[in-house]
C-alpha positions as CSV (number, residue, x, y, z in Angstrom):
1,X,-24.6,-17.5,-25.6
2,X,-27.7,-19.6,-26.7
3,X,-27.5,-21.5,-23.5
4,X,-27.2,-18.3,-21.4
5,X,-30.2,-16.8,-23.3
6,X,-32.3,-19.9,-22.7
7,X,-31.6,-19.7,-19.0
8,X,-32.5,-16.0,-18.9
9,X,-35.7,-16.5,-20.8
10,X,-37.0,-19.8,-19.3
11,X,-35.6,-20.2,-15.8
12,X,-37.6,-18.5,-13.1
13,X,-37.3,-18.5,-9.3
14,X,-40.1,-21.1,-9.2
15,X,-38.2,-23.4,-11.5
16,X,-35.0,-22.9,-9.5
17,X,-36.8,-23.9,-6.3
18,X,-37.8,-27.2,-8.0
19,X,-34.1,-28.0,-8.5
20,X,-33.1,-27.0,-5.0
21,X,-32.1,-23.3,-5.3
22,X,-33.9,-20.9,-3.0
23,X,-33.5,-17.9,-5.4
24,X,-36.6,-15.8,-4.3
25,X,-36.6,-16.7,-0.6
26,X,-34.9,-15.1,2.5
27,X,-33.1,-18.2,3.7
28,X,-30.2,-20.0,2.2
29,X,-26.7,-18.9,1.0
30,X,-26.2,-15.6,-0.7
31,X,-24.7,-17.3,-3.8
32,X,-28.2,-18.7,-4.4
33,X,-29.8,-15.3,-4.6
34,X,-28.0,-14.4,-7.9
35,X,-29.5,-15.8,-11.0
36,X,-27.4,-18.5,-12.7
37,X,-27.5,-16.6,-16.0
38,X,-25.7,-13.7,-14.2
39,X,-22.8,-15.9,-13.4
40,X,-22.7,-17.2,-17.0
41,X,-22.7,-13.7,-18.4
42,X,-19.7,-12.7,-16.2
43,X,-17.9,-15.8,-17.3
44,X,-18.7,-15.2,-21.0
45,X,-17.5,-11.6,-20.9
46,X,-14.3,-12.6,-19.0
47,X,-13.7,-15.4,-21.5
48,X,-14.1,-13.2,-24.5
49,X,-11.6,-10.6,-23.1
50,X,-9.0,-13.3,-22.3
51,X,-9.5,-15.2,-25.6
52,X,-9.0,-12.1,-27.8
53,X,-5.9,-10.9,-25.9
54,X,-5.2,-7.5,-24.2
55,X,-8.3,-7.4,-21.9
56,X,-7.8,-3.7,-21.1
57,X,-7.9,-2.7,-24.8
58,X,-10.9,-4.8,-25.4
59,X,-12.8,-3.3,-22.5
60,X,-12.0,0.2,-23.7
61,X,-13.1,-0.7,-27.2
62,X,-16.4,-2.2,-25.9
63,X,-17.0,0.9,-23.8
64,X,-16.6,3.1,-26.9
65,X,-19.3,1.1,-28.8
66,X,-21.6,0.4,-25.9
67,X,-21.2,3.2,-23.4
68,X,-24.7,3.1,-22.0
69,X,-24.3,-0.7,-21.3
70,X,-21.1,0.1,-19.3
71,X,-22.9,2.9,-17.4
72,X,-25.7,0.5,-16.5
73,X,-23.2,-2.1,-15.4
74,X,-21.4,0.5,-13.3
75,X,-24.7,1.7,-11.8
76,X,-25.7,-1.9,-10.9
77,X,-22.4,-2.5,-9.2
78,X,-22.6,0.8,-7.3
79,X,-26.1,-0.1,-6.1
80,X,-24.9,-3.6,-5.0
81,X,-21.9,-2.0,-3.1
82,X,-24.2,0.6,-1.5
83,X,-26.6,-2.1,-0.2
84,X,-23.7,-4.3,1.0
85,X,-21.9,-1.4,2.8
86,X,-25.1,-0.4,4.6
87,X,-25.6,-4.0,5.8
88,X,-28.9,-4.4,4.0
89,X,-30.3,-7.2,1.8
90,X,-31.0,-7.1,-1.9
91,X,-27.5,-6.8,-3.5
92,X,-28.4,-9.7,-5.7
93,X,-31.3,-7.7,-7.1
94,X,-28.9,-5.0,-8.4
95,X,-26.8,-7.7,-10.1
96,X,-29.7,-9.4,-11.8
97,X,-31.8,-6.3,-12.6
98,X,-29.0,-4.1,-14.0
99,X,-25.6,-5.8,-14.4
100,X,-27.0,-8.8,-16.2
101,X,-28.8,-6.9,-19.0
102,X,-25.7,-4.7,-19.5
103,X,-23.5,-7.8,-19.9
104,X,-26.0,-9.4,-22.3
105,X,-25.9,-6.3,-24.5
106,X,-22.1,-6.3,-24.5
107,X,-22.1,-9.9,-25.5
108,X,-24.5,-9.2,-28.4
109,X,-22.4,-6.4,-29.9
110,X,-20.7,-8.4,-32.5
111,X,-22.9,-11.4,-33.0
112,X,-23.3,-12.4,-36.6
113,X,-26.6,-13.0,-38.5
114,X,-26.4,-16.8,-38.0
115,X,-26.1,-16.4,-34.2
116,X,-29.0,-13.9,-34.1
117,X,-31.1,-16.3,-36.2
118,X,-30.6,-19.0,-33.6
119,X,-31.5,-16.5,-30.9
120,X,-34.7,-15.6,-32.7
121,X,-35.7,-19.3,-33.0
122,X,-35.0,-19.7,-29.3
123,X,-37.2,-16.7,-28.4
124,X,-40.1,-18.0,-30.5
125,X,-39.8,-21.5,-29.0
126,X,-39.6,-20.2,-25.3
127,X,-42.5,-17.8,-25.8
128,X,-44.6,-20.5,-27.4
129,X,-43.9,-23.0,-24.6
130,X,-44.5,-20.2,-22.0
131,X,-47.9,-19.4,-23.5
132,X,-49.1,-23.0,-23.8
133,X,-48.0,-23.7,-20.3
134,X,-49.9,-20.7,-19.0
135,X,-53.0,-21.9,-20.8
136,X,-52.6,-25.4,-19.4
137,X,-52.2,-24.0,-15.9
138,X,-55.4,-22.0,-16.3
139,X,-57.3,-25.0,-17.6
140,X,-56.1,-27.4,-14.9
141,X,-55.7,-25.0,-12.0
142,X,-52.2,-26.4,-11.4
143,X,-49.3,-24.0,-11.4
144,X,-46.0,-25.8,-12.1
145,X,-43.4,-23.1,-11.3
146,X,-45.1,-20.4,-9.3
147,X,-43.4,-17.6,-7.3
148,X,-42.3,-19.0,-3.9
149,X,-41.1,-17.3,-0.8
150,X,-39.0,-19.9,1.0
151,X,-41.1,-22.6,-0.5
152,X,-44.5,-21.0,0.3
153,X,-46.8,-20.0,-2.5
154,X,-49.5,-17.4,-2.5
155,X,-52.6,-19.5,-2.6
156,X,-54.9,-16.5,-3.2
157,X,-53.0,-15.7,-6.5
158,X,-54.4,-18.1,-9.1
159,X,-52.9,-16.4,-12.1
160,X,-50.8,-18.6,-14.4
161,X,-47.1,-18.4,-13.8
162,X,-45.7,-20.6,-16.7
163,X,-41.9,-20.2,-17.2
164,X,-41.6,-16.6,-16.0
165,X,-42.7,-17.1,-12.5
166,X,-44.1,-13.6,-11.7
167,X,-47.5,-13.0,-13.4
168,X,-46.9,-9.3,-14.0
169,X,-43.4,-9.8,-15.4
170,X,-44.8,-12.6,-17.5
171,X,-47.6,-10.4,-18.8
172,X,-45.1,-7.6,-19.6
173,X,-42.8,-9.8,-21.6
174,X,-45.7,-11.4,-23.4
175,X,-47.3,-8.0,-24.3
176,X,-44.0,-6.7,-25.7
177,X,-43.5,-9.9,-27.7
178,X,-47.0,-9.7,-29.2
179,X,-46.6,-6.0,-30.1
180,X,-43.2,-6.8,-31.7
181,X,-44.9,-9.5,-33.8
182,X,-47.7,-7.1,-34.7
183,X,-45.2,-4.5,-35.8
184,X,-43.4,-6.9,-38.1
185,X,-40.6,-8.0,-35.8
186,X,-38.9,-11.4,-36.5
187,X,-39.0,-13.5,-39.6
188,X,-42.1,-15.7,-39.1
189,X,-44.4,-16.4,-42.0
190,X,-47.7,-14.6,-42.0
191,X,-49.9,-17.5,-41.0
192,X,-47.4,-18.6,-38.3
193,X,-47.2,-15.0,-37.1
194,X,-51.0,-14.8,-36.8
195,X,-51.2,-18.1,-35.0
196,X,-48.5,-17.1,-32.5
197,X,-50.2,-13.7,-31.8
198,X,-53.5,-15.5,-31.2
199,X,-51.9,-18.0,-28.7
200,X,-50.0,-15.2,-26.9
201,X,-53.2,-13.1,-26.5
202,X,-55.0,-16.0,-25.0
203,X,-52.1,-16.6,-22.6
204,X,-52.0,-12.9,-21.7
205,X,-55.4,-13.2,-20.3
206,X,-54.4,-16.1,-18.1
207,X,-51.4,-14.2,-16.7
208,X,-53.9,-11.6,-15.4
209,X,-51.9,-8.4,-16.2
210,X,-54.6,-5.8,-16.6
211,X,-52.2,-3.0,-17.6
212,X,-50.5,-5.3,-20.1
213,X,-53.8,-6.3,-21.7
214,X,-55.0,-2.7,-22.0
215,X,-51.6,-1.5,-23.4
216,X,-51.5,-4.4,-25.9
217,X,-55.1,-3.7,-27.2
218,X,-54.6,0.1,-27.4
219,X,-51.2,0.1,-29.0
220,X,-51.9,-2.9,-31.2
221,X,-55.3,-1.5,-32.3
222,X,-53.8,1.9,-33.0
223,X,-51.0,0.3,-35.1
224,X,-53.6,-1.7,-37.0
225,X,-55.8,1.3,-37.7
226,X,-52.8,3.4,-38.9
227,X,-51.7,0.6,-41.2
228,X,-55.2,0.2,-42.6
229,X,-55.4,4.0,-43.3
230,X,-52.1,3.9,-45.0
231,X,-53.2,1.0,-47.2
232,X,-56.4,2.8,-48.1
233,X,-54.5,6.0,-48.9
234,X,-52.2,4.2,-51.2
235,X,-55.1,2.4,-52.8
236,X,-53.4,-0.9,-52.6
237,X,-55.4,-3.3,-50.5
238,X,-54.7,-7.0,-51.4
239,X,-57.9,-8.7,-52.3
240,X,-56.9,-12.0,-50.6
241,X,-56.1,-10.1,-47.4
242,X,-59.4,-8.3,-47.5
243,X,-61.3,-11.6,-48.0
244,X,-59.3,-13.2,-45.2
245,X,-60.1,-10.4,-42.8
246,X,-63.8,-10.5,-43.7
247,X,-63.9,-14.2,-42.9
248,X,-61.8,-13.9,-39.8
249,X,-63.7,-11.1,-38.1
250,X,-66.9,-13.1,-37.4
251,X,-64.8,-16.2,-36.4
252,X,-62.9,-14.1,-33.9
253,X,-66.1,-12.6,-32.5
254,X,-67.6,-16.0,-32.2
255,X,-64.5,-17.4,-30.5
256,X,-64.4,-14.5,-28.0
257,X,-68.1,-14.9,-27.2
258,X,-67.6,-18.7,-26.7
259,X,-64.7,-18.0,-24.3
260,X,-66.7,-15.4,-22.4
261,X,-69.7,-17.8,-22.1
262,X,-67.3,-20.5,-20.8
263,X,-66.0,-18.3,-18.0
264,X,-62.5,-17.7,-19.5
265,X,-62.6,-14.0,-18.7
266,X,-64.2,-14.3,-15.2
267,X,-61.0,-14.2,-13.3
268,X,-59.7,-11.2,-15.2
269,X,-62.9,-9.3,-14.8
270,X,-62.8,-10.1,-11.1
271,X,-59.4,-8.5,-10.9
272,X,-60.8,-5.3,-12.5
273,X,-63.7,-5.3,-10.0
274,X,-61.7,-6.2,-6.9
275,X,-57.9,-5.8,-7.3
276,X,-57.0,-6.9,-3.7
277,X,-56.0,-3.4,-2.7
278,X,-53.5,-2.9,-5.5
279,X,-54.8,0.5,-6.6
280,X,-54.9,1.7,-3.0
281,X,-51.3,0.5,-2.5
282,X,-50.2,2.7,-5.3
283,X,-51.6,5.7,-3.5
284,X,-50.5,4.7,0.0
285,X,-46.9,4.4,-1.0
286,X,-46.6,8.2,-1.3
287,X,-47.4,8.5,2.4
288,X,-44.0,7.0,3.2
289,X,-42.3,10.1,1.9
290,X,-43.8,12.3,4.7
291,X,-42.5,9.9,7.4
292,X,-38.8,10.0,6.3
293,X,-36.4,13.0,6.7
294,X,-35.1,14.7,3.5
295,X,-31.5,13.6,4.1
296,X,-32.5,10.0,4.2
297,X,-34.6,10.3,1.1
298,X,-31.6,11.7,-0.8
299,X,-28.9,9.4,0.5
300,X,-30.9,6.3,1.5
301,X,-32.9,5.6,4.7
302,X,-32.5,2.7,7.0
303,X,-34.1,-0.2,5.1
304,X,-35.4,-1.8,8.4
305,X,-37.3,1.4,9.1
306,X,-38.7,1.5,5.6
307,X,-39.9,-2.1,6.0
308,X,-41.6,-1.3,9.2
309,X,-43.3,1.8,7.8
310,X,-44.3,-0.1,4.7
311,X,-46.1,-2.8,6.8
312,X,-47.7,-0.2,9.1
313,X,-49.1,1.5,6.0
314,X,-50.5,-1.8,4.7
315,X,-48.0,-2.3,1.9
316,X,-47.2,-5.9,2.6
317,X,-47.0,-6.7,-1.1
318,X,-44.3,-4.1,-1.7
319,X,-43.9,-0.8,-3.4
320,X,-45.7,-0.8,-6.7
321,X,-43.3,1.5,-8.7
322,X,-39.7,0.9,-9.4
323,X,-38.4,4.4,-9.1
324,X,-40.3,5.1,-5.9
325,X,-39.1,1.8,-4.4
326,X,-35.4,2.7,-5.2
327,X,-35.8,6.2,-3.7
328,X,-37.3,4.7,-0.5
329,X,-34.7,2.0,-0.1
330,X,-31.5,3.4,-1.7
331,X,-32.2,7.1,-1.9
332,X,-32.9,9.7,-4.5
333,X,-29.3,9.9,-5.8
334,X,-29.2,6.2,-6.6
335,X,-32.6,6.4,-8.1
336,X,-31.5,9.2,-10.4
337,X,-28.4,7.4,-11.5
338,X,-30.3,4.2,-12.3
339,X,-33.1,6.1,-14.1
340,X,-30.6,7.9,-16.3
341,X,-28.6,4.7,-16.9
342,X,-31.7,2.6,-17.9
343,X,-33.0,5.3,-20.2
344,X,-29.7,5.6,-22.0
345,X,-29.4,1.9,-22.1
346,X,-32.8,1.5,-23.8
347,X,-31.8,4.1,-26.3
348,X,-28.6,2.3,-27.0
349,X,-30.5,-1.0,-27.5
350,X,-32.9,0.8,-29.9
351,X,-30.0,2.2,-32.0
352,X,-28.8,-1.3,-32.6
353,X,-32.1,-2.5,-33.9
354,X,-33.7,-2.0,-37.3
355,X,-36.7,0.4,-37.6
356,X,-40.0,-0.8,-36.2
357,X,-39.1,-1.5,-32.6
358,X,-40.9,1.6,-31.2
359,X,-44.2,-0.3,-30.4
360,X,-42.7,-2.9,-28.0
361,X,-40.3,-0.3,-26.6
362,X,-43.1,2.1,-25.7
363,X,-45.1,-0.8,-24.2
364,X,-42.1,-1.9,-22.1
365,X,-41.5,1.6,-20.7
366,X,-45.2,2.0,-19.7
367,X,-45.6,-1.5,-18.2
368,X,-42.4,-1.5,-16.0
369,X,-43.8,1.6,-14.3
370,X,-47.0,-0.2,-13.3
371,X,-45.5,-2.6,-10.7
372,X,-42.2,-3.1,-8.8
373,X,-40.4,-4.5,-11.9
374,X,-36.8,-3.1,-12.0
375,X,-37.1,-1.9,-8.4
376,X,-36.8,-5.4,-7.2
377,X,-34.8,-8.5,-8.2
378,X,-35.8,-9.4,-11.8
379,X,-34.3,-10.6,-15.1
380,X,-37.0,-8.8,-17.0
381,X,-34.8,-6.1,-18.6
382,X,-32.4,-8.8,-19.9
383,X,-35.3,-10.8,-21.3
384,X,-36.6,-7.7,-23.1
385,X,-33.2,-7.0,-24.6
386,X,-33.0,-10.6,-26.0
387,X,-36.5,-10.4,-27.4
388,X,-35.9,-7.0,-29.1
389,X,-32.5,-7.8,-30.5
390,X,-33.6,-11.2,-31.7
391,X,-36.7,-9.9,-33.5
392,X,-35.1,-6.7,-34.8
393,X,-31.7,-7.7,-36.1
394,X,-29.2,-5.1,-34.9
395,X,-27.5,-2.8,-37.3
396,X,-24.0,-4.3,-37.8
397,X,-21.1,-2.2,-36.4
398,X,-18.0,-3.0,-38.5
399,X,-15.8,-1.1,-36.1
400,X,-16.8,-3.5,-33.3
401,X,-16.2,-6.6,-35.4
402,X,-13.6,-8.9,-33.9
403,X,-13.7,-7.0,-30.6
404,X,-15.7,-7.5,-27.4
């Protein structure tokens, strides 16, 4: 499970290209289009069922304790079958985006505290390496594992990719991790926690996710203000903490000013000033609805026609919203099924976490609706599940002990 989690968290399409697997491209065998972690998850689940005997009874037991995970798995399989039967491409996206996180959650049902402690250590290590690699890429201008389409990189995209590949997915995961640390997730010591938050915030700028930065600052700032007001209301403000904050504020202000003077924020400010048509694309995508008949919008239009209309409309970079993308490519019924399944799945994940997970959960829901995210092929949902479960130890379910 630790090995599988490491592959989910740290192995991107760019890294797979380096080892000879064309995961993100159009050419190559279909087996290469499914993430290696998805194969491992299927094998782990099958192995657990066989090892514990009576696979059917174990599946029924797991379905009772993780019904939303099974619903999401069924929705992902249904989407993959729909795509395959229509002769379209993208079935691997349904497996990685929806089946993989469902299997991850099923595998985490009965993990003990020791296993989850190892998982937390892994999460901190991967996120630290990811942040440092992003900062190095920004400083040197060299991207090590960028997103590639059949080997070709997008030279105009200079954002750091680090271990996650896609800058927006990277920014989303980093923002959720930072907010989880701010809200008390994990077991890091206070100074280590502050250091990790600082490094992640610097890396977040290099990933260039405008929405992620804004959401992190707004939610993190609001949380800090609420905690300060509660401390004042209780009349219990630690003198050492107050002295530390008084010393840190001018240092932080000086550091931000130095970074700004050195041009650290120039690329990010440039994206706010000129976003390459991203904002216009989010408006233009609604024009596609008027060009498709209602029946196709409900059951799923011809994907070739949608691709043609998308390019004619000037949406070469894709549909910048997951639900709208699924509606346009797989139809409204499939979009409704997936939306309900993902919503229930996130609720189920939250129920297995201790209190305090609301901040990263809200951030995740907001951010996945700012770009294609779950509408395409991604392991982002599985990564979020691992981070949340690792930092907020799940409430043990004694009934599930010893079962799948």
